[in-house]
N, C-alpha and C positions, 0 to 999 in steps of 0.2 A: 239780695243787695247788689248782685252783679248786674242784673238786668237793666236797672236805670243807667248805670255807667256805660254799659255796652250800647244802649240806645243813644245816649248822649254822644258817644264816640262816633257812632254810625251817622248821626245827623250832622256832626261837625265835619266829617269827611265828605258827606254829600254836599254840604254848603260850600266847602272849599273847592270841590270839583265844579260846582256851578259858577263860582267866582272865576276860576281859571278859564272855563269855557267862554264865559262872558267877556273876559279880557282878550282872549284870542279872537273872538268874533268882532270885537270892537276895532281891532287892528285891521281885519280883513273885510270889514263891512263894505267898503267902497269897491273892492274887487268882486265881491259877491253880487253887488248891485249892477256892476258893469257886465258881468256874465249873464245875469237875468235879462238885461236889455239887449244882449247879443253883441256887445262891443268887444273889440279885441283889447287885451291888456297891453299896457305900454311895455315895450321891450326894455329891460334893465340889464346892462352889462353884456358881456360876451361869454358865450359858453366855452368851456375849456375841453378840448379833445385830447385824450391821452391814448396814445397808440402803444401797443405792446406786442411782443412776439409770443406765440403759443408756447407753453412750457413743454419740455421734453420728459416730463415725469412719467408719462404713460408709455414711453417708447419701449421700456424694458418690462414686458409682461412676464410674470412667472408662470411656469407650467403648473397645472394642478398636481398635487402630491398624491401618489398612489399609496393605498394602504398596504402595509407589509404584514406578514403573518404575526409577528410579535406585537404589533400595534393592535391587531384585531383581537388577540387573546387578552390584552390588557383592558379592552372595552368590555 
């Protein structure tokens, strides 16, 4: 009795995925056609450049810990 419901759920998800992909392609169809024709896309907006300083988190590297005799005995 579970198999028909699982099949129905699978087909529903598959149909929903096809609808979403078709919706996405319908919005970008003109851009895809322009790319296939070899045309440049129209420039939209200005890109934002964010400059940052490198973090100093790596400046203090810890030295490796040496095994001590009591730690070796515990292992």
